[in-house]
N, C-alpha and C positions, 0 to 999 in steps of 0.2 A: 427133381427130374433131369433127364439127361440134357436138355436144352440149357437148363440152368447151369449145370455143372460144366458144360463145354464153354458156356459164355464166361464164367468164372476163370477158366483156363485161358481163353483168347484175351481176356483182359489183362491177366497176369503177364501174358506174352508181349502185349502192346506196351506195357509199363517198363519194358527194358530189363525184366527180372534175369537173372543169371540162367542160362539154358539148363544147367545142371540141377539148379534148384526146381525149375519148372517141371523137369522130368521126374524128380523126386516127387513133387507134388502129385503128378499124375498117378505114380505107382501106389503111393499112400492111399489115395482115394479109391483106387480099383481094388486094392487088397482090404481096405477098412469096410467097404460097402458088400464086398464079396463075403466077408465074415459075418457081417449083419444079416445076410441072407441064409447063410448056413456056416456054422451049426446054431447061431443065435436065433434066427427066424423072425427077427425084428421087421424085416423086408421081405417082400416078394420077389423083387426083382433087383439087379444090380445096376443102378442107372449110370455108373461110370464103365460098365464093361466095355462099351464101344466108344469110349472117350478117345478123341483124335489128339494127338500132340503136334502142334504146329511145326512146320519145318524148321530146321536150325538157320538162324541168319548167318550170312557170310560174314566172316570177321573181316574188318577192313585192313588191308594191307599195312604193316608197320614200316615206316620210312626211315629206319635206323641207317645211318651211312657212315662211311669212314672217308678220311681225307686222302689225298694222294701220297702224302708222306708216309702214312701208316700202311697204305696198300703196297708201296714200294717196300716198306720194311717186311712185310709179311712175305712177299715174292722172294725177297733176298734170303729169308730165313728158311725157305724150302730147299731142302737138300737136292742134290743130283739124283739120288735114289728115289725121290718123290717127285720127279719130273712130271710123271702122269698127273699129279694134282695141281701143279704149275700151270700146265697147260689148260685145264678146266677153269682155274680161277682167272686166268688171262682172257679166256674166251668170253666168260660172264662180264668181266670188267669193261671190255671192249665192245661188246655188242649189246648187252642188257638181256641176254638170253637166260630163261630160266633154267633151274637145276636139272629137271629131266629133259630139257631140250639139249643142254650141253653134253649130257650123258649119251643121248641118242643121236648124236651128230656123227655122220659117217662122211669118208673123205669123198665119196662121190657127190656130195652136197656142197662142196667148196670149190668154187670157180675162182682159180689162181689167175686167170687171165683178166676176167673182168671184176675181180676183186669183190666177189660176193658169196654170202652164205645163204643157202636155202633152208630154212627151217620147215621140215615136213614130218618130222618123227619125234617121239618122245620115248624114252627107255622104260620099260616096266620090268621088274624083277619078280617073278612069283613061282614058288615051288622049285626053286633052284633053276629056273629057266629064264632066258633073256627074250623079251618081246618088244618089237618095235610098233608102237601105235600111233595113231593120229593124234595130234595136240588138241588140248581141251577145247578150243574154239575155232572157227572157220578163219577168223582173223590172225590166228596163232600161226597159221601156214603163211609165211612170209619170206620176202628176201631182204636181207641186211648187207648194206654196203660195209667194206672193211677198209681200213686204211694201210698204209705201207708198214707201219710197226707191227700190227697183227699179222699181216701177210708174211713177213720176214720170220716171224716166230713160227707159224705155221709151215713154212717151207723147210726150216730146220728140224722141226718135229717129224715132218713127213719122211725126210731123209733118215733120221735115226730109227723110225720104225720100219723102214724099208730093210735096213741093216739087221734089225732084231728078227724080221721075218725070215731073212736068208739064215740066220743063226738057229732059229727054232724049227726051220725047214716044215716038215709035215705036222709037227706039233704046235705050230702057230694057229690061234684060233681065228676062224672067219666064219661070220654068222651064216646061217642057212640061206640067207638071201643073197649070198656072196659080197655083202658089204664089210667094209674094215671100218672099226671105230677110231675116232680122233682122240677121245680120252679112254685109254686102255692100259693095261698091264703089259708088261714086257712080252708076255706070250700072246697078247692080242685080245684077251678077254675084256669087255667093256668094264669100266668102273660104275658100279651101281650108285644110285643117289644116297642111299643110307651110309655107305662107305665115306662119302664126300661130307655128309653132315656131321659124322662122328669125327672126321679129321679136323673139321672147323672147331668143333667143341673142345675134344681132347687134346688137341695139339696147339692150333692158332690161339685159341682163347687163353689157354693156360700160359702159353709161352709169352704172349704179348699182354697179358693181363686185362684183356678186354673181353666184352660180350659180343663175340663174332659168329654170323652165321652166313651161309652162301648167298642167301637171298639178299643180303646187304650190298653185294656186289652189282646187282641189278638195279636197286635203288640209288647206289652211288652213280652209276653210269647216266641214268636218267636226270638226276639232280645236277650233275656237272653240266650236262647239255643245256638243261633250262636256264641255269644261272649264267651261262655263257651266252644267252639269247638265241638258241637254236629254235626253229620254227615248231611249234607245238604239235601240229599235224604230223610232222615228220618224225617227231619223237614218239608220238602215239603209234604210229604205223611200225616204227622200229621195235617198239616193246610188245607188238602185237595185241594191243587193246582195240576193242570193238569200235570205240569212239573217243574223240579228244576229252569228253566229260569225264571218263574213267581216269584219265591220265591227270586231268586238273583235280579231281577230287582227291586222288592218292598223294599227289604232290602239292596240296592246298598250301602246306608251309612255305614251299619255294615260290608259288605264285603270288603269295602275299607279299613277299620280299620284292618280286619283280614289279608289283603294282607300285610299290614306294619308289623303286628305281626309275619307273616311267615317269612318275610326278616330278622328281628331282632333275630328270633330263629336260622336262619341258620347261622347269623354272630356270634352268641354266640358258635355254634359248632365248626365253623373253627377257632375260637380264642382260 
């Protein structure tokens, strides 16, 4: 019956079966019973015809990180011609912003005076068109405080882009919303997320003989703050998590170390 088959699939789903295997199992059942109905005529109805595949579980974020020494090596290896990539890396490393948030950042969202970045957009590239969309959650809309190191980097980059805009004149790209992108090519067009992904895999990973991806910069930022004793609530807000439980779950490997450090601190006090 349909109910028995659906229960069979639901139980497999609860057993943490690989989603690809579960999907295949559903397809096999539907096609096998369809064949049993016609042309075989073993059954009158296909009990699997309206079988529902449970939603795909969200994969837990991988918390691979790099150390400061490796990050500096990566930055130093990026040539002047690839400055556009360097700015994106530095933004993610200093703020913990997501890839799409970094690509969607425009200069009007950077407050140089108050030393803040407003995260209000992500960049989407579809059908050879650039779109600025809202971040994936409400809490992803946030204000991130930045330090003097990143501020100086951004000031220099802004000055460089102003000169490029003069050079390209009317050929310089400005988004239909009149916004100018922080991470962009020399002619002003924004760097799309996939370009940065491939740069990480094809250039950085091979050059430094490591498995590197852009998201590692976000994890590295959060891990460094946690290990240094930063407030978990502030880190959670900085990353755009909806609550601290998500932060604690993603970085459980770090918080376990922090628990041991806390015990050691107490032991030192009482001795």
